[in-house]
Steps between C-alpha positions, in 0.01 A plus 500: 500500500564136403175337381689182410720358774701260283468249218562130564790394273427233244120517506460877468245521781477853638427540871298819565615707797149554630424128505831426668433751778149364550654155544752637754215677682294180510788294638593762761139539617438125515825429686445768765136400553603132523758577770258726685234228502740254663590750772131566573416127497279527194502255210785584255340278235197727499732793426644317198151431369398860554816614325410316182143628518631854532737454206222376272206713604695823546625467142153425366338775706761763415473425127120489507485833682733658244301362206173631646653839573654538154254294298527732199852365443371143469161547341631477143713192567397308817784252447737765632355433846722190522812683379679583825838593351420870490387521861151613597420419864331699777586422860158535656352249256766251608443582866125439477546180301757358741300609806184324377687178417687490833191583704304221332782249550544578872124495553466157334786367713334633816813688604544833673454774241630769735810301593606428142418853387744630763767249395469590132471879527872588555608257227244632253625854557860385457415326173316806372802717567743265327267461204494875446870490415390309191290805406814716504687251282208472258440874486135515608330678792719809465474823693444858400766755397742609767800738519812367333693593814309243706763236589267208433340639183502248213501540121370210297647409159368576155173326406419424865137548608600816688662654195215399268242656732699823511519504118125438466425784744732735311734518798797372299619526140692264275673552165319394183751219451348325801134554407346221292191587294277198439285424196211718623718802579536461878840584642659336803852437632664195348483220761838417651461129421475580127828688511666182625410330169730554205376550145598141431285384793204693362537347156527151649179560695319581176649191333394274787146634480491428126639149555229434758237586237657259251504218757138570594396482135684170460303356793177561311322637807317829436502599869879475519538691175276781624688525833840500329391767255374718783835470679687575177286809437550616859877464467494687168286781645748536788818483289396717208492837685809405699712421192367814333602701805856368492525578129366855531739593781787299353558329831502151651367333817848475648564869447174599668559247780830674572330838486228423757761393756593865545379648832297771323252237381420374847181602677481811716583440871217327685435373849592132543148415614585131462760529776264699719240225460766238580633669817152564641374139519841373615495742793142396576619139493751574778237693694238225482761236590580693817131544576432128439709398802346770722134476402238394749217455253505270198429664165632846582831449316331447163252782550761749622752411229261541209329808640844665502571362153179657370624838629843442346347399166275806493800729544706298250230540233526877541867476399446263207381634165447179305143438624205709377287684755178338384337416833324810634810707438728236651687205355322166533762388756436810711129429492553140605747611770227709657262205487760262648581744781131542590429125487804415712410778743162336545681167534713647780186600691359152453824344628470705820174320577644155435701283743870582525597166351331310224300197612591309182804276479828603338606149399298265286407200711598164350235239445445300812620137488290253699699356788544125546273338760654440839414131489451264213146368459447143611426248232155355533 
């Protein structure tokens, strides 16, 4: 688990692993679709345009779907909707958003929807598989418990989402030195990022918050003063129980940081569901690529690929334990997988009644340029 890939020297910019893998997935999918379009005599520029539409609308759709699904997390502070640093995306929301945007674009251009769907399908599946590696690095989308003897079993580090879920469900225990009790008496494991801050760092954070209040008061603007005071109070509320905890147990952040590196504080062995969900789409990408060059009917590559993905996702959700079963006893992704499978099955039957090849063009026709007259008009 490496949520942060690296930090850019000099400017202190941290590159998140999940975002980096999404970028790699986008580039790989766009490149393969671009090359495939040239081989099939389609318009590569259309692929580039579709790629950017997919990047934008899949992100918006995936985030919107997550926010709707877990609205109780954002109801108190809707501004958190725009905070993407902690993750919070659902694939099917991104899929539906990207599908709608691409369908509308191709329809407006008057191009073959079936042809471009077939070109994009293997690349979309490849990108989905690569992107899932980012889930493993970030620590989300984990699987259920498995035997420790399983060769590919994984154990996530202290304070990872897997370990926190196990602690909340009373499936794991931690010593009192690692349990922080807040101002209202609720106990929870000390976040790993707080253990990376020394006592001096904590004191400086409080001083900076106080300095911000002084500067706001000097500006004479009541709104700035109120905002700075709220931030100062929030910092104080967070630091007070933490400093008290260190004093009671006569310990320090560095000592606890060293303690939690011990293997006994890792999560229990779980299935690497992230890798399962990466291998599945990548294999489907190879399968649909092979089918693309053997198909006789346009549109069948997209329909076949995502029907099989719906089956793979349904099984994958049975292995994962991070999603609640709040949709008729299934996870929301399992419910949508059933709907996608049924809709695409109907789409397959419709394709069988359509011509083998799409009647629409695969290349955008350039604007016609009027030709010069064969003879020059005579002057009157």
